C-alpha positions, 0 to 999 in steps of 0.5 A: 285250285280255285274254290267255289262259293256263293252264286251272286253277281255284279260289276266295275266303274267307268264314268257315271252317266251324264245328262239329258240333252236334246239334239241341240241343247242340254244341261250339265252334270259332274260325275266321278269314276275311276278318278275320271271326271267328265263335265260340261257335256253339250251338243254343238254345231254340226249339219242337219244335211249330213246328220252329224253334230259334236259332243263337247265335254271337259275331262280330267283324271288323277295320276296320269302320265306320259313318259319318254323313258323306260316303257315310253308309254302313257295312260288314256281315257277310252271314251264312248257315247250312249244315247236313247231317242225319247219316244213321242207322246206320253212321258217320252219313255214309251210309245203305244199303239192301239188296235194291234194284231199279230201274225207269227212275229209280225205285228200290225198297228195303227202307226210305227212312229217312235218304234226302233229296232232293239226296243223292248215291247209288251202288251199293256192292254187287251188279250194278247201276250208277248214274252218279257224280253221281246224286242223289235227286230225290224220296222217293215212299214208305217203300220207293221213291224216284227219282233224277236218272238211270236206272242204266246197268245196272239193279238186280236181285236181293237183292245190290244195295245202294244207299248215300246220302251225307250232304250240306250244305244251306242253312238257311232263316232266319226274317225275325223272331225274331232277337236283335241284341246291343247296338250291332248291327243284324240285317236278315234277307233277304226270301228266308230265305237269310241276314241282314246284321249291322252297327253300329247307331251310328257308329264305326270299328275292330274290331267285336264282338258276343256271343250274336247269334241267328238263328232257323232254321226247321228244319222248313222244311228237312224236318229232324225233331225227333230228327235229328242235324245238323252245322252251319256258320255263314258270314260274308262282309264286305260294304259298303252302297252307298246309294240315289242317282243316279250317273254312267256314264262320266267324260268322259275318254279311257277305251276304249269308255266309257259316255256320253250320246249324242252327246257322248263327254265327257258322262257318262250319269246314272242317276236311277232303278232301275225305268226302262228305259235304251235303248242307241243313237244317239238323243239322250240315249241311253246309248251307247259306242264298241266299238273293242275288246270294248265290246259290240254298241252296241244294246238296252234295259236293262229295268226289272228289270235292276239299274242301281245306283240302288237300295241294294245290298251289295257284297263288301268284298274279292275272293274269297279262297282260303280261301273257295273251300276252304270252298265246295268242302268243302260240295259233293259230290265230283261238284260239286267235280270241276266246280269244280276241275281234278281229275278221278277216274280210271276205276278208283278214282274218286280225284282227281289232286292239284292242285299249289299255288303257281300264280301264288300260288294255293295251293289243293290237295287234302289227301285225295283222295276215295275215290269220286264221292260222298265229298268230298275235303278241300281246303286251302291249301298255298302254301309247298309243304311237306307241312303244309296251312293254315299261317299262310303258306299264302295263305288271304287272297290274292285267289283267281285262276283263277276262271272265270265258271261257278265264280264264279256257282256261288259266288254261287248257293251263298252267296245272292249274285248277280253285279253289273252294269256299272252297279253296278260304276261306282256302287260305285267313284265313288258319287254324286260328279261323275266325274273324267275317267280316274279310278281307283276312288279318284277321282283319275287318279294311280296308283303305278307304283313296283315293290312289294315285300312282307313276311310273304308269304302271311300274314294280315299280308302288307304292302307293304314297299317303294315304297308310295305315300303321296300317290297311289293304290295298286293292283297292275297290271303297271306295279308288279308285276314282282317279284310278278306275282300277286295280293296279300292282299285289303285290303293297301293299307289296312293299310300304315303304318296308312293309312286314306285313300281314295286311298292305300288304293285304296278306292272312294267307299264303302270297297270294296277293290281295285276297281282292279287285283289281279284282274279283276271280272266284271260282267254285260255290257250289250253283248250280249243274254244279259247284258241279260236279267239280272233280278238274282235272288239265288242260292238257296243250292244248286247243281245236281247237277253243281255249276253255278249254276241261277238263271234269267236269270243270264249263260250259261257262254258269254257274258254276263259281261265284265271291268272294273277291270284286274288285276296283268298289265294296264297301269294304263289297263285299271284306270280305272273307266270303261274298258270295252275288255274289258267284253263279252269272251267268255273261257271259260278259267280264268286267272291274273288272274280273280277277282270279288266278288258283290252283293245288293240291300239288304233 
């Protein structure tokens, strides 16, 4: 059974934020994340009449592939864009209006120019009081707007000044009009939230393209032609899981594994995405034992519950620490408070520092925010000195202490969604015949020799001793006693030039660390809350407090369990079909909690 430990927080690695731009000009930067490197970002071309332009960039990442044999799949970058409109006046980060008065949630000011829906606001002078975390909900006229909560002390008199602070928003991309450079394919999502970029031909190794373009419909984001904006391009490495039938359960001795009723040694075949699946004790139903936390052993998975038959993309790696830093740095201060353990003092609103190096989690606050509307600056600082984000500060280590609400907020923000238990097993074994008691790499053998590492916390962290050369590698309690914490993502595929599925610990499709390292958090089939999940994607934004708000996602209290094991569990927990904690309700952020998201293929 999963154990409870300290209540801390944190998160992964996408591609680090880039650059400042004006609608027509900007400067360049280069940042690494998940081995993705995006450079030369610029805004070019477009139409001020139709209100669109092109976000141009170059991109590369290591260990890329596209294969026409075996699983016949590829890896890809999920790309999305965040922007913020610079406020007129001041230093561009805020806009203030004097003489503010209030009537319930309606605020009257001299001018609403520069205010945007979603913008955090506070009273910076006068006798009125607006609760931290309050945001603009509507611009009603040139002089009035509404906010999410009525002032706790009404605004009266000319001395009141209301200030709004600039914030990051998700850019809406056009499904056509993009430019895919030679050798690449771009497939935009149907909901305008992002696009997949990947190889157009078979190949392996580092993949690079220059001057790719995505069309940003800035008018759809209510951005005017003369607005000045900051922009960031993010990329997350994904793996394409093709459409196809697959099996649930292996027929082995895994705890509470799926099977086709009434015979425990018979795996259950998933042969359709849209057909419903009944869980129960009639012949040929999907069923499982519930000796541990397997679930309630009843219910129906509706036609809209994601079953894994249809093609989807899955994150190649678990969320890394730098990705959580990047995520935090696009949130308002109130949202950051929800997604971390720091909280403001009652007087100044500054945040208490979060100490780094907690089971190799090095996320720290570099500069506490000075008020609830101004985000703090977060960074990695695993080596414990006074300089942040050095090469050995753990940016590429899988990020632990991610509670379910943290994880779902990250998925919502990035336009991804949680995976289901069914998709977890499909992503591991693919369409292959199940092997009883197998791990994600398809065999029953796992290395139990105690690992040692070199280049600790660096981007090239590597196993230096006891790497298995003929059997599967993954970090579980049997081999983690000298480390007892998560490792760099993809570490086993980078040892001694290894690329084999078994020794690199890869799934059938090339997804890394689905066995061990940190727990995966699939949507449960073992309770009614999980079974209501319909697979909606995140919409790129969170509610004002920093929580996900997507319909029918598992609730904060129940609906997402644990699969795949972690560094502090023994190897039996890590077998692909083991479900002993699949319906465990666990609300505390923990040292071995991580995760990754998925998205249905366009």
